[in-house]
PDB file of N, CA, C and O in Angstrom:
ATOM      1  N   MET A   1      25.210 -27.076 -12.298  1.00  0.00           N
ATOM      2  CA  MET A   1      24.201 -27.145 -11.256  1.00  0.00           C
ATOM      3  C   MET A   1      23.756 -25.729 -10.885  1.00  0.00           C
ATOM      4  O   MET A   1      24.579 -24.823 -10.751  1.00  0.00           O
ATOM      5  N   ILE A   2      22.451 -25.554 -10.722  1.00  0.00           N
ATOM      6  CA  ILE A   2      21.892 -24.262 -10.335  1.00  0.00           C
ATOM      7  C   ILE A   2      21.905 -24.184  -8.810  1.00  0.00           C
ATOM      8  O   ILE A   2      21.347 -25.046  -8.130  1.00  0.00           O
ATOM      9  N   ASN A   3      22.549 -23.138  -8.280  1.00  0.00           N
ATOM     10  CA  ASN A   3      22.626 -23.092  -6.827  1.00  0.00           C
ATOM     11  C   ASN A   3      22.381 -21.718  -6.209  1.00  0.00           C
ATOM     12  O   ASN A   3      22.542 -21.565  -4.998  1.00  0.00           O
ATOM     13  N   THR A   4      22.007 -20.741  -6.979  1.00  0.00           N
ATOM     14  CA  THR A   4      21.641 -19.470  -6.363  1.00  0.00           C
ATOM     15  C   THR A   4      20.246 -19.086  -6.825  1.00  0.00           C
ATOM     16  O   THR A   4      19.762 -19.549  -7.858  1.00  0.00           O
ATOM     17  N   PHE A   5      19.626 -18.246  -6.051  1.00  0.00           N
ATOM     18  CA  PHE A   5      18.279 -17.798  -6.360  1.00  0.00           C
ATOM     19  C   PHE A   5      18.220 -17.176  -7.752  1.00  0.00           C
ATOM     20  O   PHE A   5      17.328 -17.493  -8.539  1.00  0.00           O
ATOM     21  N   ASP A   6      19.162 -16.299  -8.052  1.00  0.00           N
ATOM     22  CA  ASP A   6      19.169 -15.635  -9.360  1.00  0.00           C
ATOM     23  C   ASP A   6      19.310 -16.636 -10.497  1.00  0.00           C
ATOM     24  O   ASP A   6      18.678 -16.477 -11.541  1.00  0.00           O
ATOM     25  N   GLU A   7      20.127 -17.661 -10.308  1.00  0.00           N
ATOM     26  CA  GLU A   7      20.286 -18.687 -11.352  1.00  0.00           C
ATOM     27  C   GLU A   7      18.982 -19.469 -11.544  1.00  0.00           C
ATOM     28  O   GLU A   7      18.605 -19.810 -12.665  1.00  0.00           O
ATOM     29  N   ILE A   8      18.315 -19.740 -10.440  1.00  0.00           N
ATOM     30  CA  ILE A   8      17.050 -20.473 -10.513  1.00  0.00           C
ATOM     31  C   ILE A   8      16.012 -19.644 -11.259  1.00  0.00           C
ATOM     32  O   ILE A   8      15.297 -20.159 -12.118  1.00  0.00           O
ATOM     33  N   ILE A   9      15.933 -18.361 -10.927  1.00  0.00           N
ATOM     34  CA  ILE A   9      14.978 -17.483 -11.602  1.00  0.00           C
ATOM     35  C   ILE A   9      15.287 -17.397 -13.096  1.00  0.00           C
ATOM     36  O   ILE A   9      14.389 -17.522 -13.929  1.00  0.00           O
ATOM     37  N   ARG A  10      16.561 -17.182 -13.431  1.00  0.00           N
ATOM     38  CA  ARG A  10      16.931 -17.098 -14.854  1.00  0.00           C
ATOM     39  C   ARG A  10      16.562 -18.374 -15.592  1.00  0.00           C
ATOM     40  O   ARG A  10      16.033 -18.320 -16.702  1.00  0.00           O
ATOM     41  N   ALA A  11      16.836 -19.520 -14.980  1.00  0.00           N
ATOM     42  CA  ALA A  11      16.519 -20.796 -15.623  1.00  0.00           C
ATOM     43  C   ALA A  11      15.007 -20.967 -15.760  1.00  0.00           C
ATOM     44  O   ALA A  11      14.525 -21.429 -16.794  1.00  0.00           O
ATOM     45  N   ALA A  12      14.261 -20.597 -14.725  1.00  0.00           N
ATOM     46  CA  ALA A  12      12.803 -20.747 -14.771  1.00  0.00           C
ATOM     47  C   ALA A  12      12.202 -19.866 -15.855  1.00  0.00           C
ATOM     48  O   ALA A  12      11.247 -20.267 -16.521  1.00  0.00           O
ATOM     49  N   LEU A  13      12.746 -18.677 -16.037  1.00  0.00           N
ATOM     50  CA  LEU A  13      12.193 -17.755 -17.032  1.00  0.00           C
ATOM     51  C   LEU A  13      12.471 -18.193 -18.464  1.00  0.00           C
ATOM     52  O   LEU A  13      11.872 -17.665 -19.401  1.00  0.00           O
ATOM     53  N   THR A  14      13.364 -19.141 -18.639  1.00  0.00           N
ATOM     54  CA  THR A  14      13.614 -19.658 -19.988  1.00  0.00           C
ATOM     55  C   THR A  14      12.617 -20.756 -20.370  1.00  0.00           C
ATOM     56  O   THR A  14      12.551 -21.163 -21.530  1.00  0.00           O
ATOM     57  N   LEU A  15      11.848 -21.228 -19.398  1.00  0.00           N
ATOM     58  CA  LEU A  15      10.859 -22.272 -19.672  1.00  0.00           C
ATOM     59  C   LEU A  15       9.710 -21.705 -20.488  1.00  0.00           C
ATOM     60  O   LEU A  15       9.428 -20.509 -20.417  1.00  0.00           O
ATOM     61  N   PRO A  16       9.041 -22.561 -21.271  1.00  0.00           N
ATOM     62  CA  PRO A  16       7.854 -22.098 -21.984  1.00  0.00           C
ATOM     63  C   PRO A  16       6.753 -21.722 -20.976  1.00  0.00           C
ATOM     64  O   PRO A  16       6.767 -22.202 -19.842  1.00  0.00           O
ATOM     65  N   PRO A  17       5.810 -20.875 -21.380  1.00  0.00           N
ATOM     66  CA  PRO A  17       4.777 -20.394 -20.453  1.00  0.00           C
ATOM     67  C   PRO A  17       4.037 -21.497 -19.695  1.00  0.00           C
ATOM     68  O   PRO A  17       3.797 -21.363 -18.495  1.00  0.00           O
ATOM     69  N   ASP A  18       3.674 -22.581 -20.378  1.00  0.00           N
ATOM     70  CA  ASP A  18       2.936 -23.631 -19.677  1.00  0.00           C
ATOM     71  C   ASP A  18       3.786 -24.300 -18.607  1.00  0.00           C
ATOM     72  O   ASP A  18       3.269 -24.675 -17.554  1.00  0.00           O
ATOM     73  N   ALA A  19       5.065 -24.455 -18.856  1.00  0.00           N
ATOM     74  CA  ALA A  19       5.958 -25.048 -17.857  1.00  0.00           C
ATOM     75  C   ALA A  19       6.166 -24.084 -16.684  1.00  0.00           C
ATOM     76  O   ALA A  19       6.238 -24.512 -15.531  1.00  0.00           O
ATOM     77  N   ARG A  20       6.261 -22.775 -16.982  1.00  0.00           N
ATOM     78  CA  ARG A  20       6.389 -21.785 -15.898  1.00  0.00           C
ATOM     79  C   ARG A  20       5.141 -21.786 -15.029  1.00  0.00           C
ATOM     80  O   ARG A  20       5.231 -21.682 -13.805  1.00  0.00           O
ATOM     81  N   ALA A  21       3.971 -21.905 -15.661  1.00  0.00           N
ATOM     82  CA  ALA A  21       2.722 -21.947 -14.899  1.00  0.00           C
ATOM     83  C   ALA A  21       2.686 -23.176 -14.000  1.00  0.00           C
ATOM     84  O   ALA A  21       2.274 -23.095 -12.842  1.00  0.00           O
ATOM     85  N   MET A  22       3.114 -24.304 -14.533  1.00  0.00           N
ATOM     86  CA  MET A  22       3.142 -25.525 -13.736  1.00  0.00           C
ATOM     87  C   MET A  22       4.118 -25.386 -12.569  1.00  0.00           C
ATOM     88  O   MET A  22       3.815 -25.796 -11.449  1.00  0.00           O
ATOM     89  N   LEU A  23       5.285 -24.810 -12.835  1.00  0.00           N
ATOM     90  CA  LEU A  23       6.273 -24.586 -11.784  1.00  0.00           C
ATOM     91  C   LEU A  23       5.696 -23.670 -10.703  1.00  0.00           C
ATOM     92  O   LEU A  23       5.844 -23.942  -9.511  1.00  0.00           O
ATOM     93  N   ALA A  24       5.040 -22.587 -11.122  1.00  0.00           N
ATOM     94  CA  ALA A  24       4.447 -21.651 -10.167  1.00  0.00           C
ATOM     95  C   ALA A  24       3.396 -22.351  -9.312  1.00  0.00           C
ATOM     96  O   ALA A  24       3.333 -22.145  -8.100  1.00  0.00           O
ATOM     97  N   GLU A  25       2.578 -23.174  -9.947  1.00  0.00           N
ATOM     98  CA  GLU A  25       1.554 -23.912  -9.205  1.00  0.00           C
ATOM     99  C   GLU A  25       2.181 -24.830  -8.162  1.00  0.00           C
ATOM    100  O   GLU A  25       1.709 -24.900  -7.028  1.00  0.00           O
ATOM    101  N   HIS A  26       3.230 -25.526  -8.540  1.00  0.00           N
ATOM    102  CA  HIS A  26       3.910 -26.425  -7.604  1.00  0.00           C
ATOM    103  C   HIS A  26       4.532 -25.638  -6.450  1.00  0.00           C
ATOM    104  O   HIS A  26       4.436 -26.042  -5.291  1.00  0.00           O
ATOM    105  N   LEU A  27       5.162 -24.525  -6.772  1.00  0.00           N
ATOM    106  CA  LEU A  27       5.779 -23.717  -5.719  1.00  0.00           C
ATOM    107  C   LEU A  27       4.728 -23.169  -4.752  1.00  0.00           C
ATOM    108  O   LEU A  27       4.915 -23.208  -3.536  1.00  0.00           O
ATOM    109  N   LEU A  28       3.622 -22.657  -5.300  1.00  0.00           N
ATOM    110  CA  LEU A  28       2.568 -22.127  -4.431  1.00  0.00           C
ATOM    111  C   LEU A  28       1.938 -23.215  -3.571  1.00  0.00           C
ATOM    112  O   LEU A  28       1.673 -23.000  -2.388  1.00  0.00           O
ATOM    113  N   SER A  29       1.703 -24.368  -4.158  1.00  0.00           N
ATOM    114  CA  SER A  29       1.089 -25.440  -3.371  1.00  0.00           C
ATOM    115  C   SER A  29       2.029 -25.947  -2.279  1.00  0.00           C
ATOM    116  O   SER A  29       1.573 -26.494  -1.276  1.00  0.00           O
ATOM    117  N   SER A  30       3.330 -25.769  -2.465  1.00  0.00           N
ATOM    118  CA  SER A  30       4.268 -26.189  -1.426  1.00  0.00           C
ATOM    119  C   SER A  30       4.174 -25.303  -0.194  1.00  0.00           C
ATOM    120  O   SER A  30       4.668 -25.672   0.871  1.00  0.00           O
ATOM    121  N   LEU A  31       3.545 -24.136  -0.327  1.00  0.00           N
ATOM    122  CA  LEU A  31       3.367 -23.225   0.799  1.00  0.00           C
ATOM    123  C   LEU A  31       2.075 -23.482   1.563  1.00  0.00           C
ATOM    124  O   LEU A  31       1.874 -22.931   2.645  1.00  0.00           O
ATOM    125  N   ASP A  32       1.204 -24.310   1.010  1.00  0.00           N
ATOM    126  CA  ASP A  32      -0.077 -24.577   1.645  1.00  0.00           C
ATOM    127  C   ASP A  32       0.098 -25.289   2.976  1.00  0.00           C
ATOM    128  O   ASP A  32       1.005 -26.100   3.163  1.00  0.00           O
ATOM    129  N   ALA A  33      -0.800 -24.959   3.892  1.00  0.00           N
ATOM    130  CA  ALA A  33      -0.831 -25.656   5.170  1.00  0.00           C
ATOM    131  C   ALA A  33      -1.347 -27.067   4.935  1.00  0.00           C
ATOM    132  O   ALA A  33      -2.003 -27.323   3.925  1.00  0.00           O
ATOM    133  N   PRO A  34      -1.062 -27.983   5.849  1.00  0.00           N
ATOM    134  CA  PRO A  34      -1.527 -29.365   5.672  1.00  0.00           C
ATOM    135  C   PRO A  34      -3.044 -29.472   5.495  1.00  0.00           C
ATOM    136  O   PRO A  34      -3.522 -30.367   4.799  1.00  0.00           O
ATOM    137  N   ASP A  35      -3.793 -28.579   6.110  1.00  0.00           N
ATOM    138  CA  ASP A  35      -5.248 -28.632   6.019  1.00  0.00           C
ATOM    139  C   ASP A  35      -5.803 -27.632   5.002  1.00  0.00           C
ATOM    140  O   ASP A  35      -6.956 -27.216   5.113  1.00  0.00           O
ATOM    141  N   GLN A  36      -4.996 -27.245   4.016  1.00  0.00           N
ATOM    142  CA  GLN A  36      -5.411 -26.234   3.042  1.00  0.00           C
ATOM    143  C   GLN A  36      -6.661 -26.631   2.278  1.00  0.00           C
ATOM    144  O   GLN A  36      -7.491 -25.777   1.969  1.00  0.00           O
ATOM    145  N   ALA A  37      -6.808 -27.904   1.971  1.00  0.00           N
ATOM    146  CA  ALA A  37      -8.000 -28.359   1.243  1.00  0.00           C
ATOM    147  C   ALA A  37      -9.264 -28.087   2.056  1.00  0.00           C
ATOM    148  O   ALA A  37     -10.300 -27.738   1.491  1.00  0.00           O
ATOM    149  N   ILE A  38      -9.186 -28.243   3.366  1.00  0.00           N
ATOM    150  CA  ILE A  38     -10.331 -27.976   4.239  1.00  0.00           C
ATOM    151  C   ILE A  38     -10.639 -26.479   4.243  1.00  0.00           C
ATOM    152  O   ILE A  38     -11.800 -26.076   4.166  1.00  0.00           O
ATOM    153  N   VAL A  39      -9.595 -25.664   4.333  1.00  0.00           N
ATOM    154  CA  VAL A  39      -9.761 -24.206   4.311  1.00  0.00           C
ATOM    155  C   VAL A  39     -10.366 -23.771   2.981  1.00  0.00           C
ATOM    156  O   VAL A  39     -11.300 -22.969   2.955  1.00  0.00           O
ATOM    157  N   ASP A  40      -9.841 -24.293   1.882  1.00  0.00           N
ATOM    158  CA  ASP A  40     -10.357 -23.944   0.551  1.00  0.00           C
ATOM    159  C   ASP A  40     -11.827 -24.324   0.412  1.00  0.00           C
ATOM    160  O   ASP A  40     -12.619 -23.564  -0.146  1.00  0.00           O
ATOM    161  N   ALA A  41     -12.186 -25.491   0.916  1.00  0.00           N
ATOM    162  CA  ALA A  41     -13.573 -25.945   0.825  1.00  0.00           C
ATOM    163  C   ALA A  41     -14.487 -25.037   1.648  1.00  0.00           C
ATOM    164  O   ALA A  41     -15.598 -24.721   1.222  1.00  0.00           O
ATOM    165  N   ALA A  42     -14.023 -24.622   2.820  1.00  0.00           N
ATOM    166  CA  ALA A  42     -14.824 -23.721   3.661  1.00  0.00           C
ATOM    167  C   ALA A  42     -15.034 -22.378   2.962  1.00  0.00           C
ATOM    168  O   ALA A  42     -16.141 -21.840   2.974  1.00  0.00           O
ATOM    169  N   TRP A  43     -13.977 -21.836   2.353  1.00  0.00           N
ATOM    170  CA  TRP A  43     -14.111 -20.571   1.627  1.00  0.00           C
ATOM    171  C   TRP A  43     -15.040 -20.730   0.434  1.00  0.00           C
ATOM    172  O   TRP A  43     -15.806 -19.817   0.125  1.00  0.00           O
ATOM    173  N   ALA A  44     -14.987 -21.860  -0.234  1.00  0.00           N
ATOM    174  CA  ALA A  44     -15.874 -22.095  -1.377  1.00  0.00           C
ATOM    175  C   ALA A  44     -17.333 -22.066  -0.937  1.00  0.00           C
ATOM    176  O   ALA A  44     -18.192 -21.557  -1.657  1.00  0.00           O
ATOM    177  N   GLU A  45     -17.610 -22.608   0.238  1.00  0.00           N
ATOM    178  CA  GLU A  45     -18.969 -22.577   0.775  1.00  0.00           C
ATOM    179  C   GLU A  45     -19.405 -21.145   1.061  1.00  0.00           C
ATOM    180  O   GLU A  45     -20.534 -20.762   0.755  1.00  0.00           O
ATOM    181  N   VAL A  46     -18.510 -20.356   1.648  1.00  0.00           N
ATOM    182  CA  VAL A  46     -18.820 -18.955   1.947  1.00  0.00           C
ATOM    183  C   VAL A  46     -19.111 -18.194   0.654  1.00  0.00           C
ATOM    184  O   VAL A  46     -20.075 -17.432   0.579  1.00  0.00           O
ATOM    185  N   VAL A  47     -18.279 -18.403  -0.353  1.00  0.00           N
ATOM    186  CA  VAL A  47     -18.464 -17.725  -1.632  1.00  0.00           C
ATOM    187  C   VAL A  47     -19.807 -18.112  -2.251  1.00  0.00           C
ATOM    188  O   VAL A  47     -20.537 -17.247  -2.736  1.00  0.00           O
ATOM    189  N   GLU A  48     -20.130 -19.376  -2.239  1.00  0.00           N
ATOM    190  CA  GLU A  48     -21.404 -19.835  -2.797  1.00  0.00           C
ATOM    191  C   GLU A  48     -22.583 -19.202  -2.063  1.00  0.00           C
ATOM    192  O   GLU A  48     -23.549 -18.768  -2.691  1.00  0.00           O
ATOM    193  N   GLN A  49     -22.504 -19.151  -0.745  1.00  0.00           N
ATOM    194  CA  GLN A  49     -23.594 -18.563   0.043  1.00  0.00           C
ATOM    195  C   GLN A  49     -23.731 -17.079  -0.250  1.00  0.00           C
ATOM    196  O   GLN A  49     -24.846 -16.576  -0.390  1.00  0.00           O
ATOM    197  N   ARG A  50     -22.611 -16.373  -0.344  1.00  0.00           N
ATOM    198  CA  ARG A  50     -22.673 -14.936  -0.639  1.00  0.00           C
ATOM    199  C   ARG A  50     -23.218 -14.687  -2.037  1.00  0.00           C
ATOM    200  O   ARG A  50     -23.973 -13.737  -2.246  1.00  0.00           O
ATOM    201  N   LEU A  51     -22.849 -15.522  -2.986  1.00  0.00           N
ATOM    202  CA  LEU A  51     -23.372 -15.392  -4.342  1.00  0.00           C
ATOM    203  C   LEU A  51     -24.882 -15.591  -4.343  1.00  0.00           C
ATOM    204  O   LEU A  51     -25.611 -14.834  -4.983  1.00  0.00           O
ATOM    205  N   GLN A  52     -25.345 -16.595  -3.634  1.00  0.00           N
ATOM    206  CA  GLN A  52     -26.792 -16.829  -3.535  1.00  0.00           C
ATOM    207  C   GLN A  52     -27.496 -15.641  -2.897  1.00  0.00           C
ATOM    208  O   GLN A  52     -28.569 -15.240  -3.347  1.00  0.00           O
ATOM    209  N   ASP A  53     -26.897 -15.073  -1.847  1.00  0.00           N
ATOM    210  CA  ASP A  53     -27.490 -13.909  -1.186  1.00  0.00           C
ATOM    211  C   ASP A  53     -27.642 -12.740  -2.152  1.00  0.00           C
ATOM    212  O   ASP A  53     -28.663 -12.051  -2.143  1.00  0.00           O
ATOM    213  N   VAL A  54     -26.637 -12.518  -2.978  1.00  0.00           N
ATOM    214  CA  VAL A  54     -26.710 -11.429  -3.960  1.00  0.00           C
ATOM    215  C   VAL A  54     -27.776 -11.749  -5.007  1.00  0.00           C
ATOM    216  O   VAL A  54     -28.603 -10.898  -5.334  1.00  0.00           O
ATOM    217  N   GLN A  55     -27.755 -12.967  -5.529  1.00  0.00           N
ATOM    218  CA  GLN A  55     -28.700 -13.344  -6.578  1.00  0.00           C
ATOM    219  C   GLN A  55     -30.144 -13.304  -6.090  1.00  0.00           C
ATOM    220  O   GLN A  55     -31.052 -13.010  -6.867  1.00  0.00           O
ATOM    221  N   GLN A  56     -30.362 -13.596  -4.820  1.00  0.00           N
ATOM    222  CA  GLN A  56     -31.721 -13.600  -4.265  1.00  0.00           C
ATOM    223  C   GLN A  56     -32.136 -12.217  -3.764  1.00  0.00           C
ATOM    224  O   GLN A  56     -33.265 -12.030  -3.310  1.00  0.00           O
ATOM    225  N   GLY A  57     -31.223 -11.254  -3.848  1.00  0.00           N
ATOM    226  CA  GLY A  57     -31.551  -9.903  -3.418  1.00  0.00           C
ATOM    227  C   GLY A  57     -31.503  -9.687  -1.920  1.00  0.00           C
ATOM    228  O   GLY A  57     -32.001  -8.675  -1.426  1.00  0.00           O
ATOM    229  N   ASN A  58     -30.907 -10.630  -1.180  1.00  0.00           N
ATOM    230  CA  ASN A  58     -30.803 -10.498   0.273  1.00  0.00           C
ATOM    231  C   ASN A  58     -29.768  -9.448   0.686  1.00  0.00           C
ATOM    232  O   ASN A  58     -29.861  -8.870   1.769  1.00  0.00           O
ATOM    233  N   VAL A  59     -28.802  -9.213  -0.165  1.00  0.00           N
ATOM    234  CA  VAL A  59     -27.776  -8.196   0.074  1.00  0.00           C
ATOM    235  C   VAL A  59     -27.536  -7.449  -1.227  1.00  0.00           C
ATOM    236  O   VAL A  59     -27.802  -7.954  -2.318  1.00  0.00           O
ATOM    237  N   SER A  60     -27.029  -6.241  -1.082  1.00  0.00           N
ATOM    238  CA  SER A  60     -26.702  -5.446  -2.268  1.00  0.00           C
ATOM    239  C   SER A  60     -25.197  -5.331  -2.376  1.00  0.00           C
ATOM    240  O   SER A  60     -24.537  -4.916  -1.423  1.00  0.00           O
ATOM    241  N   PRO A  61     -24.644  -5.693  -3.523  1.00  0.00           N
ATOM    242  CA  PRO A  61     -23.183  -5.578  -3.688  1.00  0.00           C
ATOM    243  C   PRO A  61     -22.773  -4.108  -3.726  1.00  0.00           C
ATOM    244  O   PRO A  61     -23.548  -3.236  -4.120  1.00  0.00           O
ATOM    245  N   ILE A  62     -21.542  -3.859  -3.309  1.00  0.00           N
ATOM    246  CA  ILE A  62     -20.964  -2.518  -3.344  1.00  0.00           C
ATOM    247  C   ILE A  62     -19.907  -2.516  -4.436  1.00  0.00           C
ATOM    248  O   ILE A  62     -19.068  -3.416  -4.476  1.00  0.00           O
ATOM    249  N   PRO A  63     -19.925  -1.527  -5.322  1.00  0.00           N
ATOM    250  CA  PRO A  63     -18.923  -1.472  -6.390  1.00  0.00           C
ATOM    251  C   PRO A  63     -17.501  -1.428  -5.814  1.00  0.00           C
ATOM    252  O   PRO A  63     -17.251  -0.769  -4.805  1.00  0.00           O
ATOM    253  N   ALA A  64     -16.597  -2.122  -6.455  1.00  0.00           N
ATOM    254  CA  ALA A  64     -15.214  -2.214  -5.973  1.00  0.00           C
ATOM    255  C   ALA A  64     -14.572  -0.843  -5.835  1.00  0.00           C
ATOM    256  O   ALA A  64     -13.836  -0.595  -4.880  1.00  0.00           O
ATOM    257  N   ASP A  65     -14.843   0.051  -6.784  1.00  0.00           N
ATOM    258  CA  ASP A  65     -14.266   1.396  -6.709  1.00  0.00           C
ATOM    259  C   ASP A  65     -14.649   2.085  -5.409  1.00  0.00           C
ATOM    260  O   ASP A  65     -13.826   2.757  -4.787  1.00  0.00           O
ATOM    261  N   GLN A  66     -15.896   1.916  -5.003  1.00  0.00           N
ATOM    262  CA  GLN A  66     -16.368   2.533  -3.763  1.00  0.00           C
ATOM    263  C   GLN A  66     -15.668   1.916  -2.554  1.00  0.00           C
ATOM    264  O   GLN A  66     -15.250   2.630  -1.643  1.00  0.00           O
ATOM    265  N   VAL A  67     -15.545   0.602  -2.549  1.00  0.00           N
ATOM    266  CA  VAL A  67     -14.876  -0.086  -1.445  1.00  0.00           C
ATOM    267  C   VAL A  67     -13.431   0.386  -1.323  1.00  0.00           C
ATOM    268  O   VAL A  67     -12.973   0.715  -0.229  1.00  0.00           O
ATOM    269  N   PHE A  68     -12.710   0.419  -2.449  1.00  0.00           N
ATOM    270  CA  PHE A  68     -11.310   0.834  -2.413  1.00  0.00           C
ATOM    271  C   PHE A  68     -11.170   2.290  -1.970  1.00  0.00           C
ATOM    272  O   PHE A  68     -10.245   2.632  -1.233  1.00  0.00           O
ATOM    273  N   GLN A  69     -12.089   3.146  -2.419  1.00  0.00           N
ATOM    274  CA  GLN A  69     -12.025   4.550  -2.004  1.00  0.00           C
ATOM    275  C   GLN A  69     -12.254   4.676  -0.504  1.00  0.00           C
ATOM    276  O   GLN A  69     -11.565   5.447   0.163  1.00  0.00           O
ATOM    277  N   GLU A  70     -13.203   3.933   0.027  1.00  0.00           N
ATOM    278  CA  GLU A  70     -13.459   3.962   1.467  1.00  0.00           C
ATOM    279  C   GLU A  70     -12.244   3.465   2.244  1.00  0.00           C
ATOM    280  O   GLU A  70     -11.914   4.020   3.292  1.00  0.00           O
ATOM    281  N   LEU A  71     -11.580   2.434   1.746  1.00  0.00           N
ATOM    282  CA  LEU A  71     -10.369   1.940   2.408  1.00  0.00           C
ATOM    283  C   LEU A  71      -9.254   2.978   2.364  1.00  0.00           C
ATOM    284  O   LEU A  71      -8.554   3.185   3.356  1.00  0.00           O
ATOM    285  N   ARG A  72      -9.088   3.630   1.216  1.00  0.00           N
ATOM    286  CA  ARG A  72      -8.068   4.680   1.098  1.00  0.00           C
ATOM    287  C   ARG A  72      -8.368   5.815   2.070  1.00  0.00           C
ATOM    288  O   ARG A  72      -7.453   6.357   2.691  1.00  0.00           O
ATOM    289  N   ASN A  73      -9.636   6.178   2.206  1.00  0.00           N
ATOM    290  CA  ASN A  73     -10.021   7.265   3.094  1.00  0.00           C
ATOM    291  C   ASN A  73      -9.715   6.938   4.556  1.00  0.00           C
ATOM    292  O   ASN A  73      -9.434   7.842   5.342  1.00  0.00           O
ATOM    293  N   ARG A  74      -9.765   5.690   4.921  1.00  0.00           N
ATOM    294  CA  ARG A  74      -9.469   5.281   6.307  1.00  0.00           C
ATOM    295  C   ARG A  74      -7.993   5.473   6.647  1.00  0.00           C
ATOM    296  O   ARG A  74      -7.650   5.695   7.808  1.00  0.00           O
ATOM    297  N   HIS A  75      -7.133   5.390   5.663  1.00  0.00           N
ATOM    298  CA  HIS A  75      -5.691   5.418   5.907  1.00  0.00           C
ATOM    299  C   HIS A  75      -5.044   6.714   5.460  1.00  0.00           C
ATOM    300  O   HIS A  75      -3.854   6.752   5.145  1.00  0.00           O
ATOM    301  N   VAL A  76      -5.835   7.776   5.435  1.00  0.00           N
ATOM    302  CA  VAL A  76      -5.274   9.083   5.020  1.00  0.00           C
ATOM    303  C   VAL A  76      -4.833   9.837   6.245  1.00  0.00           C
ATOM    304  O   VAL A  76      -4.333  10.956   6.133  1.00  0.00           O
TER     305      VAL A  76
END
């Protein structure tokens, strides 16, 4: 019987990649809040709207490198 964290990890890492992916998905979904589907749907709407805004030229995207540099500069 597997009863310690290290034993569980060792056993999980012996699984084939597709089984490990399935295990990871199950573990992550077990952390979801009861209303996670509602939250996910709301974020999907936001993403779709932002994508449309970019495609229609309503906003200009900022390169990720620039965003990360600005964030780093804030915490120096």
